[in-house]
C-alpha positions as protocol buffer text, in pm:
chain_id: "A"
residue {
  index: 1
  type: MET
  ca { x: -1853 y: -6959 z: -9294 }
}
residue {
  index: 2
  type: ARG
  ca { x: -1517 y: -7167 z: -9402 }
}
residue {
  index: 3
  type: LYS
  ca { x: -1295 y: -6928 z: -9214 }
}
residue {
  index: 4
  type: LEU
  ca { x: -1528 y: -6976 z: -8904 }
}
residue {
  index: 5
  type: LEU
  ca { x: -1514 y: -7315 z: -8949 }
}
residue {
  index: 6
  type: TYR
  ca { x: -1196 y: -7356 z: -8933 }
}
residue {
  index: 7
  type: THR
  ca { x: -1106 y: -7119 z: -8664 }
}
residue {
  index: 8
  type: VAL
  ca { x: -1361 y: -7321 z: -8426 }
}
residue {
  index: 9
  type: LEU
  ca { x: -1276 y: -7664 z: -8569 }
}
residue {
  index: 10
  type: ARG
  ca { x: -897 y: -7595 z: -8502 }
}
residue {
  index: 11
  type: PHE
  ca { x: -942 y: -7419 z: -8118 }
}
residue {
  index: 12
  type: LEU
  ca { x: -1147 y: -7808 z: -8040 }
}
residue {
  index: 13
  type: LEU
  ca { x: -813 y: -7999 z: -8197 }
}
residue {
  index: 14
  type: LYS
  ca { x: -617 y: -7779 z: -8004 }
}
residue {
  index: 15
  type: ILE
  ca { x: -800 y: -7874 z: -7671 }
}
residue {
  index: 16
  type: GLY
  ca { x: -858 y: -8289 z: -7775 }
}
residue {
  index: 17
  type: LEU
  ca { x: -445 y: -8272 z: -7809 }
}
residue {
  index: 18
  type: HIS
  ca { x: -334 y: -8112 z: -7465 }
}
residue {
  index: 19
  type: ILE
  ca { x: -598 y: -8356 z: -7307 }
}
residue {
  index: 20
  type: TYR
  ca { x: -438 y: -8630 z: -7545 }
}
residue {
  index: 21
  type: TYR
  ca { x: -123 y: -8507 z: -7456 }
}
residue {
  index: 22
  type: LYS
  ca { x: 66 y: -8375 z: -7073 }
}
residue {
  index: 23
  type: LYS
  ca { x: 263 y: -8142 z: -7220 }
}
residue {
  index: 24
  type: ILE
  ca { x: 320 y: -8032 z: -7577 }
}
residue {
  index: 25
  type: VAL
  ca { x: 637 y: -7828 z: -7617 }
}
residue {
  index: 26
  type: VAL
  ca { x: 674 y: -7531 z: -7923 }
}
residue {
  index: 27
  type: GLU
  ca { x: 1029 y: -7446 z: -7990 }
}
residue {
  index: 28
  type: GLY
  ca { x: 1161 y: -7109 z: -8234 }
}
residue {
  index: 29
  type: LEU
  ca { x: 818 y: -7002 z: -8334 }
}
residue {
  index: 30
  type: GLU
  ca { x: 1065 y: -6677 z: -8401 }
}
residue {
  index: 31
  type: ASN
  ca { x: 1253 y: -6868 z: -8637 }
}
residue {
  index: 32
  type: ILE
  ca { x: 892 y: -6801 z: -8900 }
}
residue {
  index: 33
  type: PRO
  ca { x: 978 y: -6517 z: -9119 }
}
residue {
  index: 34
  type: LYS
  ca { x: 608 y: -6294 z: -9158 }
}
residue {
  index: 35
  type: ASN
  ca { x: 460 y: -6206 z: -9523 }
}
residue {
  index: 36
  type: GLN
  ca { x: 660 y: -6445 z: -9728 }
}
residue {
  index: 37
  type: PRO
  ca { x: 651 y: -6783 z: -9901 }
}
residue {
  index: 38
  type: LEU
  ca { x: 674 y: -7028 z: -9666 }
}
residue {
  index: 39
  type: ILE
  ca { x: 733 y: -7373 z: -9733 }
}
residue {
  index: 40
  type: LEU
  ca { x: 765 y: -7622 z: -9372 }
}
residue {
  index: 41
  type: VAL
  ca { x: 925 y: -7917 z: -9402 }
}
residue {
  index: 42
  type: GLY
  ca { x: 886 y: -8167 z: -9123 }
}
residue {
  index: 43
  type: ASN
  ca { x: 1015 y: -8504 z: -8998 }
}
residue {
  index: 44
  type: HIS
  ca { x: 685 y: -8795 z: -8989 }
}
residue {
  index: 45
  type: GLN
  ca { x: 664 y: -9015 z: -8665 }
}
residue {
  index: 46
  type: ASN
  ca { x: 299 y: -9030 z: -8605 }
}
residue {
  index: 47
  type: ALA
  ca { x: 64 y: -9033 z: -8937 }
}
residue {
  index: 48
  type: LEU
  ca { x: -222 y: -8753 z: -8872 }
}
residue {
  index: 49
  type: ILE
  ca { x: -117 y: -8653 z: -8520 }
}
residue {
  index: 50
  type: ASP
  ca { x: 177 y: -8496 z: -8702 }
}
residue {
  index: 51
  type: PRO
  ca { x: 16 y: -8189 z: -8909 }
}
residue {
  index: 52
  type: LEU
  ca { x: -269 y: -8162 z: -8604 }
}
residue {
  index: 53
  type: LEU
  ca { x: -19 y: -8074 z: -8427 }
}
residue {
  index: 54
  type: VAL
  ca { x: 136 y: -7809 z: -8638 }
}
residue {
  index: 55
  type: ALA
  ca { x: -160 y: -7692 z: -8740 }
}
residue {
  index: 56
  type: THR
  ca { x: -315 y: -7604 z: -8407 }
}
residue {
  index: 57
  type: HIS
  ca { x: 27 y: -7484 z: -8240 }
}
residue {
  index: 58
  type: ILE
  ca { x: 193 y: -7247 z: -8486 }
}
residue {
  index: 59
  type: SER
  ca { x: 91 y: -6860 z: -8531 }
}
residue {
  index: 60
  type: ILE
  ca { x: 58 y: -6913 z: -8930 }
}
residue {
  index: 61
  type: ARG
  ca { x: -223 y: -7147 z: -9086 }
}
residue {
  index: 62
  type: PRO
  ca { x: -28 y: -7343 z: -9353 }
}
residue {
  index: 63
  type: TYR
  ca { x: -174 y: -7584 z: -9599 }
}
residue {
  index: 64
  type: PHE
  ca { x: -60 y: -7923 z: -9573 }
}
residue {
  index: 65
  type: LEU
  ca { x: 24 y: -8210 z: -9790 }
}
residue {
  index: 66
  type: THR
  ca { x: -102 y: -8580 z: -9727 }
}
residue {
  index: 67
  type: ARG
  ca { x: -141 y: -8921 z: -9825 }
}
residue {
  index: 68
  type: ALA
  ca { x: -443 y: -8909 z: -10020 }
}
residue {
  index: 69
  type: ALA
  ca { x: -610 y: -9241 z: -9860 }
}
residue {
  index: 70
  type: VAL
  ca { x: -716 y: -9059 z: -9591 }
}
residue {
  index: 71
  type: PHE
  ca { x: -932 y: -8885 z: -9829 }
}
residue {
  index: 72
  type: LYS
  ca { x: -1169 y: -9203 z: -9946 }
}
residue {
  index: 73
  type: ASN
  ca { x: -1407 y: -9129 z: -9688 }
}
residue {
  index: 74
  type: PRO
  ca { x: -1616 y: -8802 z: -9771 }
}
residue {
  index: 75
  type: ILE
  ca { x: -1688 y: -8704 z: -9431 }
}
residue {
  index: 76
  type: ALA
  ca { x: -1351 y: -8728 z: -9393 }
}
residue {
  index: 77
  type: ALA
  ca { x: -1256 y: -8564 z: -9658 }
}
residue {
  index: 78
  type: TYR
  ca { x: -1456 y: -8291 z: -9596 }
}
residue {
  index: 79
  type: LEU
  ca { x: -1313 y: -8245 z: -9312 }
}
residue {
  index: 80
  type: LEU
  ca { x: -983 y: -8234 z: -9405 }
}
residue {
  index: 81
  type: ASN
  ca { x: -1008 y: -7991 z: -9659 }
}
residue {
  index: 82
  type: LEU
  ca { x: -1177 y: -7762 z: -9407 }
}
residue {
  index: 83
  type: ILE
  ca { x: -830 y: -7773 z: -9180 }
}
residue {
  index: 84
  type: GLN
  ca { x: -656 y: -7700 z: -9521 }
}
residue {
  index: 85
  type: MET
  ca { x: -528 y: -8026 z: -9608 }
}
residue {
  index: 86
  type: LEU
  ca { x: -445 y: -8173 z: -9969 }
}
residue {
  index: 87
  type: PRO
  ca { x: -408 y: -8510 z: -10097 }
}
residue {
  index: 88
  type: VAL
  ca { x: -75 y: -8639 z: -10242 }
}
residue {
  index: 89
  type: TYR
  ca { x: -138 y: -8926 z: -10476 }
}
residue {
  index: 90
  type: ARG
  ca { x: 181 y: -9199 z: -10465 }
}
residue {
  index: 91
  type: VAL
  ca { x: 287 y: -9529 z: -10682 }
}
residue {
  index: 92
  type: LEU
  ca { x: 83 y: -9741 z: -10414 }
}
residue {
  index: 93
  type: ASP
  ca { x: -222 y: -9557 z: -10473 }
}
residue {
  index: 94
  type: GLY
  ca { x: -203 y: -9644 z: -10831 }
}
residue {
  index: 95
  type: PHE
  ca { x: 7 y: -9491 z: -11129 }
}
residue {
  index: 96
  type: SER
  ca { x: -362 y: -9363 z: -11262 }
}
residue {
  index: 97
  type: THR
  ca { x: -367 y: -9149 z: -10946 }
}
residue {
  index: 98
  type: ILE
  ca { x: -58 y: -8996 z: -11013 }
}
residue {
  index: 99
  type: PRO
  ca { x: -163 y: -8733 z: -11207 }
}
residue {
  index: 100
  type: GLN
  ca { x: -423 y: -8607 z: -10980 }
}
residue {
  index: 101
  type: ASN
  ca { x: -123 y: -8443 z: -10818 }
}
residue {
  index: 102
  type: GLN
  ca { x: -112 y: -8198 z: -11033 }
}
residue {
  index: 103
  type: ARG
  ca { x: -380 y: -8026 z: -10938 }
}
residue {
  index: 104
  type: THR
  ca { x: -218 y: -8032 z: -10579 }
}
residue {
  index: 105
  type: PHE
  ca { x: 114 y: -7860 z: -10696 }
}
residue {
  index: 106
  type: GLN
  ca { x: -103 y: -7561 z: -10840 }
}
residue {
  index: 107
  type: LYS
  ca { x: -293 y: -7534 z: -10528 }
}
residue {
  index: 108
  type: THR
  ca { x: 77 y: -7483 z: -10340 }
}
residue {
  index: 109
  type: ASN
  ca { x: 122 y: -7269 z: -10624 }
}
residue {
  index: 110
  type: GLN
  ca { x: -102 y: -7007 z: -10560 }
}
residue {
  index: 111
  type: VAL
  ca { x: -72 y: -7033 z: -10199 }
}
residue {
  index: 112
  type: LEU
  ca { x: 286 y: -6929 z: -10200 }
}
residue {
  index: 113
  type: GLN
  ca { x: 212 y: -6633 z: -10491 }
}
residue {
  index: 114
  type: GLN
  ca { x: -19 y: -6539 z: -10217 }
}
residue {
  index: 115
  type: ASN
  ca { x: 273 y: -6521 z: -9931 }
}
residue {
  index: 116
  type: GLY
  ca { x: 104 y: -6852 z: -9776 }
}
residue {
  index: 117
  type: SER
  ca { x: 268 y: -7144 z: -9570 }
}
residue {
  index: 118
  type: VAL
  ca { x: 243 y: -7527 z: -9665 }
}
residue {
  index: 119
  type: LEU
  ca { x: 339 y: -7816 z: -9466 }
}
residue {
  index: 120
  type: ILE
  ca { x: 468 y: -8128 z: -9619 }
}
residue {
  index: 121
  type: PHE
  ca { x: 623 y: -8423 z: -9442 }
}
residue {
  index: 122
  type: ALA
  ca { x: 927 y: -8503 z: -9747 }
}
residue {
  index: 123
  type: GLU
  ca { x: 1040 y: -8814 z: -9580 }
}
residue {
  index: 124
  type: GLY
  ca { x: 751 y: -8918 z: -9848 }
}
residue {
  index: 125
  type: ASN
  ca { x: 632 y: -9239 z: -9515 }
}
residue {
  index: 126
  type: HIS
  ca { x: 629 y: -9238 z: -9203 }
}
residue {
  index: 127
  type: SER
  ca { x: 785 y: -9476 z: -8940 }
}
residue {
  index: 128
  type: LEU
  ca { x: 811 y: -9493 z: -8564 }
}
residue {
  index: 129
  type: VAL
  ca { x: 1161 y: -9569 z: -8610 }
}
residue {
  index: 130
  type: ARG
  ca { x: 1332 y: -9194 z: -8432 }
}
residue {
  index: 131
  type: ASN
  ca { x: 1589 y: -9109 z: -8718 }
}
residue {
  index: 132
  type: ILE
  ca { x: 1561 y: -8859 z: -9019 }
}
residue {
  index: 133
  type: ARG
  ca { x: 1524 y: -9076 z: -9347 }
}
residue {
  index: 134
  type: PRO
  ca { x: 1611 y: -8956 z: -9703 }
}
residue {
  index: 135
  type: LEU
  ca { x: 1438 y: -8650 z: -9806 }
}
residue {
  index: 136
  type: SER
  ca { x: 1204 y: -8697 z: -10142 }
}
residue {
  index: 137
  type: LYS
  ca { x: 1194 y: -8375 z: -10382 }
}
residue {
  index: 138
  type: GLY
  ca { x: 867 y: -8293 z: -10326 }
}
residue {
  index: 139
  type: PHE
  ca { x: 882 y: -8033 z: -10183 }
}
residue {
  index: 140
  type: THR
  ca { x: 1266 y: -7856 z: -10347 }
}
residue {
  index: 141
  type: ARG
  ca { x: 924 y: -7936 z: -10662 }
}
residue {
  index: 142
  type: MET
  ca { x: 681 y: -7708 z: -10488 }
}
residue {
  index: 143
  type: ALA
  ca { x: 962 y: -7401 z: -10452 }
}
residue {
  index: 144
  type: TYR
  ca { x: 1081 y: -7410 z: -10818 }
}
residue {
  index: 145
  type: GLY
  ca { x: 738 y: -7509 z: -10984 }
}
residue {
  index: 146
  type: ALA
  ca { x: 556 y: -7148 z: -10764 }
}
residue {
  index: 147
  type: LEU
  ca { x: 972 y: -6949 z: -10901 }
}
residue {
  index: 148
  type: ALA
  ca { x: 883 y: -7057 z: -11236 }
}
residue {
  index: 149
  type: GLU
  ca { x: 556 y: -6883 z: -11213 }
}
residue {
  index: 150
  type: CYS
  ca { x: 656 y: -6601 z: -11016 }
}
residue {
  index: 151
  type: PRO
  ca { x: 1018 y: -6546 z: -11042 }
}
residue {
  index: 152
  type: GLU
  ca { x: 977 y: -6238 z: -10765 }
}
residue {
  index: 153
  type: LEU
  ca { x: 909 y: -6485 z: -10490 }
}
residue {
  index: 154
  type: ASN
  ca { x: 1117 y: -6522 z: -10237 }
}
residue {
  index: 155
  type: PRO
  ca { x: 1073 y: -6861 z: -10105 }
}
residue {
  index: 156
  type: MET
  ca { x: 1193 y: -6992 z: -9735 }
}
residue {
  index: 157
  type: VAL
  ca { x: 1208 y: -7351 z: -9577 }
}
residue {
  index: 158
  type: ILE
  ca { x: 1144 y: -7405 z: -9263 }
}
residue {
  index: 159
  type: PRO
  ca { x: 1266 y: -7709 z: -9112 }
}
residue {
  index: 160
  type: VAL
  ca { x: 1014 y: -7874 z: -8821 }
}
residue {
  index: 161
  type: GLY
  ca { x: 1153 y: -8129 z: -8574 }
}
residue {
  index: 162
  type: ILE
  ca { x: 815 y: -8335 z: -8441 }
}
residue {
  index: 163
  type: GLN
  ca { x: 896 y: -8587 z: -8175 }
}
residue {
  index: 164
  type: TYR
  ca { x: 713 y: -8756 z: -7925 }
}
residue {
  index: 165
  type: SER
  ca { x: 809 y: -8945 z: -7578 }
}
residue {
  index: 166
  type: ALA
  ca { x: 547 y: -9223 z: -7652 }
}
residue {
  index: 167
  type: HIS
  ca { x: 446 y: -9266 z: -8012 }
}
residue {
  index: 168
  type: LYS
  ca { x: 121 y: -9519 z: -7959 }
}
residue {
  index: 169
  type: ARG
  ca { x: 48 y: -9402 z: -7580 }
}
residue {
  index: 170
  type: SER
  ca { x: -149 y: -9124 z: -7469 }
}
residue {
  index: 171
  type: ALA
  ca { x: -42 y: -8867 z: -7168 }
}
residue {
  index: 172
  type: GLY
  ca { x: 311 y: -8880 z: -7320 }
}
residue {
  index: 173
  type: MET
  ca { x: 515 y: -8528 z: -7452 }
}
residue {
  index: 174
  type: VAL
  ca { x: 579 y: -8414 z: -7776 }
}
residue {
  index: 175
  type: ARG
  ca { x: 798 y: -8110 z: -7860 }
}
residue {
  index: 176
  type: ILE
  ca { x: 777 y: -7939 z: -8182 }
}
residue {
  index: 177
  type: THR
  ca { x: 1091 y: -7754 z: -8302 }
}
residue {
  index: 178
  type: ILE
  ca { x: 1107 y: -7517 z: -8583 }
}
residue {
  index: 179
  type: GLY
  ca { x: 1433 y: -7445 z: -8696 }
}
residue {
  index: 180
  type: LYS
  ca { x: 1608 y: -7122 z: -8897 }
}
residue {
  index: 181
  type: SER
  ca { x: 1451 y: -7073 z: -9222 }
}
residue {
  index: 182
  type: ILE
  ca { x: 1653 y: -7161 z: -9598 }
}
residue {
  index: 183
  type: PRO
  ca { x: 1634 y: -6944 z: -9861 }
}
residue {
  index: 184
  type: VAL
  ca { x: 1562 y: -7096 z: -10178 }
}
residue {
  index: 185
  type: ASP
  ca { x: 1871 y: -7050 z: -10414 }
}
residue {
  index: 186
  type: PRO
  ca { x: 1639 y: -6938 z: -10813 }
}
residue {
  index: 187
  type: ASP
  ca { x: 1898 y: -7148 z: -10978 }
}
residue {
  index: 188
  type: PRO
  ca { x: 1665 y: -7477 z: -11037 }
}
residue {
  index: 189
  type: THR
  ca { x: 2018 y: -7664 z: -11061 }
}
residue {
  index: 190
  type: GLN
  ca { x: 2055 y: -7609 z: -10692 }
}
residue {
  index: 191
  type: ALA
  ca { x: 1776 y: -7807 z: -10586 }
}
residue {
  index: 192
  type: LEU
  ca { x: 1984 y: -8096 z: -10487 }
}
residue {
  index: 193
  type: LYS
  ca { x: 2177 y: -7893 z: -10229 }
}
residue {
  index: 194
  type: LEU
  ca { x: 1868 y: -7781 z: -10095 }
}
residue {
  index: 195
  type: THR
  ca { x: 1772 y: -8096 z: -10001 }
}
residue {
  index: 196
  type: LYS
  ca { x: 2058 y: -8181 z: -9824 }
}
residue {
  index: 197
  type: GLN
  ca { x: 2055 y: -7873 z: -9615 }
}
residue {
  index: 198
  type: VAL
  ca { x: 1706 y: -7906 z: -9517 }
}
residue {
  index: 199
  type: GLU
  ca { x: 1790 y: -8275 z: -9459 }
}
residue {
  index: 200
  type: GLN
  ca { x: 2090 y: -8162 z: -9245 }
}
residue {
  index: 201
  type: ALA
  ca { x: 1905 y: -7902 z: -9069 }
}
residue {
  index: 202
  type: LEU
  ca { x: 1621 y: -8130 z: -8931 }
}
residue {
  index: 203
  type: LYS
  ca { x: 1884 y: -8386 z: -8807 }
}
residue {
  index: 204
  type: THR
  ca { x: 2009 y: -8078 z: -8614 }
}
residue {
  index: 205
  type: LEU
  ca { x: 1626 y: -8047 z: -8469 }
}
residue {
  index: 206
  type: VAL
  ca { x: 1560 y: -8474 z: -8426 }
}
residue {
  index: 207
  type: VAL
  ca { x: 1668 y: -8725 z: -8209 }
}
residue {
  index: 208
  type: ASP
  ca { x: 1820 y: -8941 z: -8498 }
}
residue {
  index: 209
  type: ILE
  ca { x: 1956 y: -9281 z: -8379 }
}
residue {
  index: 210
  type: PRO
  ca { x: 2167 y: -9456 z: -8653 }
}
residue {
  index: 211
  type: ASP
  ca { x: 2029 y: -9813 z: -8765 }
}
residue {
  index: 212
  type: ALA
  ca { x: 2331 y: -9983 z: -8624 }
}
residue {
  index: 213
  type: ASP
  ca { x: 2173 y: -10110 z: -8324 }
}
residue {
  index: 214
  type: TYR
  ca { x: 1909 y: -9901 z: -8322 }
}
residue {
  index: 215
  type: PRO
  ca { x: 1684 y: -10133 z: -8079 }
}
residue {
  index: 216
  type: GLU
  ca { x: 1948 y: -10140 z: -7835 }
}
residue {
  index: 217
  type: THR
  ca { x: 2024 y: -9772 z: -7792 }
}
residue {
  index: 218
  type: LEU
  ca { x: 1670 y: -9733 z: -7793 }
}
residue {
  index: 219
  type: GLU
  ca { x: 1591 y: -9966 z: -7500 }
}
residue {
  index: 220
  type: ASN
  ca { x: 1937 y: -9741 z: -7337 }
}
residue {
  index: 221
  type: LEU
  ca { x: 1749 y: -9462 z: -7332 }
}
residue {
  index: 222
  type: LEU
  ca { x: 1452 y: -9568 z: -7245 }
}
residue {
  index: 223
  type: SER
  ca { x: 1529 y: -9799 z: -6962 }
}
residue {
  index: 224
  type: ASN
  ca { x: 1771 y: -9492 z: -6842 }
}
residue {
  index: 225
  type: GLN
  ca { x: 1456 y: -9288 z: -6826 }
}
residue {
  index: 226
  type: VAL
  ca { x: 1643 y: -9017 z: -7082 }
}
residue {
  index: 227
  type: ASP
  ca { x: 1390 y: -8787 z: -7251 }
}
residue {
  index: 228
  type: VAL
  ca { x: 1386 y: -8888 z: -7600 }
}
residue {
  index: 229
  type: THR
  ca { x: 1216 y: -8583 z: -7725 }
}
residue {
  index: 230
  type: SER
  ca { x: 1472 y: -8386 z: -7696 }
}
residue {
  index: 231
  type: LYS
  ca { x: 1796 y: -8394 z: -7905 }
}
residue {
  index: 232
  type: HIS
  ca { x: 2022 y: -8249 z: -7666 }
}
residue {
  index: 233
  type: GLU
  ca { x: 1951 y: -8442 z: -7403 }
}
residue {
  index: 234
  type: VAL
  ca { x: 1995 y: -8765 z: -7574 }
}
residue {
  index: 235
  type: ASP
  ca { x: 2334 y: -8631 z: -7728 }
}
residue {
  index: 236
  type: LEU
  ca { x: 2422 y: -8558 z: -7352 }
}
residue {
  index: 237
  type: PHE
  ca { x: 2353 y: -8954 z: -7306 }
}
residue {
  index: 238
  type: LEU
  ca { x: 2478 y: -9085 z: -7591 }
}
residue {
  index: 239
  type: SER
  ca { x: 2790 y: -8897 z: -7512 }
}
residue {
  index: 240
  type: GLY
  ca { x: 2842 y: -9026 z: -7184 }
}
residue {
  index: 241
  type: LYS
  ca { x: 2731 y: -8747 z: -6973 }
}
residue {
  index: 242
  type: PRO
  ca { x: 2481 y: -8642 z: -6747 }
}
residue {
  index: 243
  type: THR
  ca { x: 2123 y: -8575 z: -6846 }
}
residue {
  index: 244
  type: THR
  ca { x: 1987 y: -8294 z: -6713 }
}
residue {
  index: 245
  type: TYR
  ca { x: 1611 y: -8398 z: -6713 }
}
residue {
  index: 246
  type: GLN
  ca { x: 1439 y: -8735 z: -6615 }
}
residue {
  index: 247
  type: VAL
  ca { x: 1130 y: -8868 z: -6737 }
}
residue {
  index: 248
  type: LYS
  ca { x: 887 y: -9078 z: -6493 }
}
residue {
  index: 249
  type: SER
  ca { x: 806 y: -9380 z: -6636 }
}
residue {
  index: 250
  type: PHE
  ca { x: 415 y: -9489 z: -6729 }
}
residue {
  index: 251
  type: GLY
  ca { x: 158 y: -9538 z: -6429 }
}
residue {
  index: 252
  type: THR
  ca { x: 29 y: -9891 z: -6459 }
}
residue {
  index: 253
  type: LEU
  ca { x: -233 y: -9830 z: -6207 }
}
residue {
  index: 254
  type: PRO
  ca { x: -375 y: -9523 z: -6379 }
}
residue {
  index: 255
  type: ASN
  ca { x: -372 y: -9610 z: -6708 }
}
residue {
  index: 256
  type: LYS
  ca { x: -563 y: -9945 z: -6577 }
}
residue {
  index: 257
  type: LEU
  ca { x: -820 y: -9684 z: -6396 }
}
residue {
  index: 258
  type: MET
  ca { x: -876 y: -9472 z: -6717 }
}
residue {
  index: 259
  type: LYS
  ca { x: -980 y: -9768 z: -6890 }
}
residue {
  index: 260
  type: ILE
  ca { x: -1196 y: -9910 z: -6642 }
}
residue {
  index: 261
  type: PHE
  ca { x: -1402 y: -9543 z: -6622 }
}
residue {
  index: 262
  type: HIS
  ca { x: -1418 y: -9515 z: -7008 }
}
residue {
  index: 263
  type: LEU
  ca { x: -1461 y: -9893 z: -7101 }
}
residue {
  index: 264
  type: PRO
  ca { x: -1714 y: -9792 z: -7394 }
}
residue {
  index: 265
  type: LEU
  ca { x: -1459 y: -9593 z: -7566 }
}
residue {
  index: 266
  type: TYR
  ca { x: -1177 y: -9863 z: -7464 }
}
residue {
  index: 267
  type: TRP
  ca { x: -1384 y: -10181 z: -7615 }
}
residue {
  index: 268
  type: ILE
  ca { x: -1436 y: -9982 z: -7942 }
}
residue {
  index: 269
  type: TRP
  ca { x: -1008 y: -9959 z: -7989 }
}
residue {
  index: 270
  type: LEU
  ca { x: -990 y: -10279 z: -7869 }
}
residue {
  index: 271
  type: PHE
  ca { x: -1192 y: -10488 z: -8091 }
}
residue {
  index: 272
  type: GLY
  ca { x: -1324 y: -10235 z: -8328 }
}
residue {
  index: 273
  type: ILE
  ca { x: -1048 y: -10060 z: -8450 }
}
residue {
  index: 274
  type: ALA
  ca { x: -693 y: -10273 z: -8326 }
}
residue {
  index: 275
  type: PRO
  ca { x: -750 y: -10582 z: -8490 }
}
residue {
  index: 276
  type: LYS
  ca { x: -834 y: -10422 z: -8855 }
}
residue {
  index: 277
  type: MET
  ca { x: -524 y: -10145 z: -8806 }
}
residue {
  index: 278
  type: GLU
  ca { x: -273 y: -10253 z: -9080 }
}
residue {
  index: 279
  type: ASP
  ca { x: -36 y: -9988 z: -8994 }
}
residue {
  index: 280
  type: GLU
  ca { x: 61 y: -9950 z: -8597 }
}
residue {
  index: 281
  type: VAL
  ca { x: 164 y: -9605 z: -8658 }
}
residue {
  index: 282
  type: PHE
  ca { x: -217 y: -9469 z: -8672 }
}
residue {
  index: 283
  type: THR
  ca { x: -251 y: -9606 z: -8332 }
}
residue {
  index: 284
  type: SER
  ca { x: -234 y: -9259 z: -8202 }
}
residue {
  index: 285
  type: THR
  ca { x: -438 y: -9117 z: -8478 }
}
residue {
  index: 286
  type: TRP
  ca { x: -735 y: -9362 z: -8385 }
}
residue {
  index: 287
  type: LYS
  ca { x: -717 y: -9328 z: -8037 }
}
residue {
  index: 288
  type: PHE
  ca { x: -751 y: -8946 z: -8036 }
}
residue {
  index: 289
  type: LEU
  ca { x: -984 y: -8961 z: -8290 }
}
residue {
  index: 290
  type: ILE
  ca { x: -1224 y: -9175 z: -8067 }
}
residue {
  index: 291
  type: GLY
  ca { x: -1207 y: -8961 z: -7762 }
}
residue {
  index: 292
  type: PHE
  ca { x: -1215 y: -8623 z: -7941 }
}
residue {
  index: 293
  type: VAL
  ca { x: -1528 y: -8784 z: -8165 }
}
residue {
  index: 294
  type: LEU
  ca { x: -1685 y: -9051 z: -7923 }
}
residue {
  index: 295
  type: ALA
  ca { x: -1579 y: -8942 z: -7552 }
}
residue {
  index: 296
  type: PRO
  ca { x: -1817 y: -8580 z: -7558 }
}
residue {
  index: 297
  type: ILE
  ca { x: -2099 y: -8843 z: -7690 }
}
residue {
  index: 298
  type: TYR
  ca { x: -2011 y: -9082 z: -7359 }
}
residue {
  index: 299
  type: TYR
  ca { x: -1965 y: -8797 z: -7137 }
}
residue {
  index: 300
  type: PHE
  ca { x: -2291 y: -8610 z: -7212 }
}
residue {
  index: 301
  type: LEU
  ca { x: -2480 y: -8940 z: -7173 }
}
residue {
  index: 302
  type: ILE
  ca { x: -2307 y: -9001 z: -6827 }
}
residue {
  index: 303
  type: VAL
  ca { x: -2415 y: -8627 z: -6758 }
}
residue {
  index: 304
  type: LEU
  ca { x: -2758 y: -8725 z: -6826 }
}
residue {
  index: 305
  type: CYS
  ca { x: -2790 y: -8985 z: -6618 }
}
residue {
  index: 306
  type: CYS
  ca { x: -2720 y: -8731 z: -6328 }
}
residue {
  index: 307
  type: PHE
  ca { x: -3032 y: -8635 z: -6318 }
}
residue {
  index: 308
  type: HIS
  ca { x: -3215 y: -8935 z: -6307 }
}
residue {
  index: 309
  type: PRO
  ca { x: -3391 y: -8939 z: -5964 }
}
residue {
  index: 310
  type: GLU
  ca { x: -3297 y: -9313 z: -5865 }
}
residue {
  index: 311
  type: TYR
  ca { x: -2926 y: -9367 z: -5985 }
}
residue {
  index: 312
  type: GLY
  ca { x: -2828 y: -8991 z: -6041 }
}
residue {
  index: 313
  type: THR
  ca { x: -2654 y: -9031 z: -5710 }
}
residue {
  index: 314
  type: TRP
  ca { x: -2438 y: -9325 z: -5888 }
}
residue {
  index: 315
  type: ALA
  ca { x: -2384 y: -9155 z: -6208 }
}
residue {
  index: 316
  type: ILE
  ca { x: -2261 y: -8816 z: -6031 }
}
residue {
  index: 317
  type: SER
  ca { x: -1968 y: -9056 z: -5865 }
}
residue {
  index: 318
  type: PHE
  ca { x: -1894 y: -9238 z: -6203 }
}
residue {
  index: 319
  type: LEU
  ca { x: -1826 y: -8886 z: -6391 }
}
residue {
  index: 320
  type: LEU
  ca { x: -1626 y: -8770 z: -6126 }
}
residue {
  index: 321
  type: MET
  ca { x: -1423 y: -9092 z: -6110 }
}
residue {
  index: 322
  type: ALA
  ca { x: -1382 y: -9054 z: -6468 }
}
residue {
  index: 323
  type: TRP
  ca { x: -1226 y: -8740 z: -6436 }
}
residue {
  index: 324
  type: ILE
  ca { x: -1023 y: -8821 z: -6153 }
}
residue {
  index: 325
  type: SER
  ca { x: -868 y: -9135 z: -6354 }
}
residue {
  index: 326
  type: LEU
  ca { x: -824 y: -8932 z: -6640 }
}
residue {
  index: 327
  type: TRP
  ca { x: -660 y: -8676 z: -6455 }
}
residue {
  index: 328
  type: ALA
  ca { x: -460 y: -8916 z: -6301 }
}
residue {
  index: 329
  type: ASN
  ca { x: -324 y: -9070 z: -6599 }
}
residue {
  index: 330
  type: GLU
  ca { x: -225 y: -8740 z: -6788 }
}
residue {
  index: 331
  type: ASN
  ca { x: 53 y: -8693 z: -6420 }
}
residue {
  index: 332
  type: SER
  ca { x: 146 y: -9033 z: -6360 }
}
residue {
  index: 333
  type: GLN
  ca { x: 419 y: -8956 z: -6627 }
}
residue {
  index: 334
  type: GLU
  ca { x: 686 y: -8656 z: -6646 }
}
């Protein structure tokens, strides 16, 4: 039953993500080895959206390590456990919670010993900034912990780059790039070297704008309609060479029409969630969850109104306009 629920939820999330984003590009699936313990190390720019995208768009079904704070709600904790997410406790969660990480690492050891896979966002935090931050030692601890219990293992580390045309908006583009596997040297003294290897590999996959003149560089890229999900396109532009692909800017009118025909959902975001949100990195997470959970209910109520004898015609017209506005917003940016 658990496996069935996972499959259904994964399928529904994938549909929801393809409605929320205009385009999701996945590159490098051929780089994922089969029948080997895998540790996927990804960059972290967009809160819960990052693991959901990887979970629904790669052929394997990894376990995910994510911040323990999102497990506080019992319903959220059940759903997160269902899609194989494991909590990681940080100092911010209180020193008393840190020992609880041992259970998480015991679980990842079991997964790796069964030739399973685990995804970890090794930067240790999330940020909308488009660069690679120094990696923490969590993934090397995981690899060498599994090797200590089972020396015959041959774990591999897979760098995964996740990039967005616009972190906080729907109808944008996402690019998931899977790099070539990096073998884990059985010698635990090589842990630091492995960290540097993976960090460098991620920098070859992800747009990495230097901190110096970061705002000006990003504004220059966006104003020239450079595809900021493509490291190749960004590197071409910054080196003074012509780019091969231009991104259209977001359309204002289609976005406004979408909000009008989805006004109850927009109000929930505008007055219920946005004022209370402390971390802007969760913007897309909340927007997606509102659409994923409440949009089906919203549309169901409109459909029910379509059968009403007095205002059914108006309801059908409103329903069609809601769909058209959603489609127009999706196609207002390329």
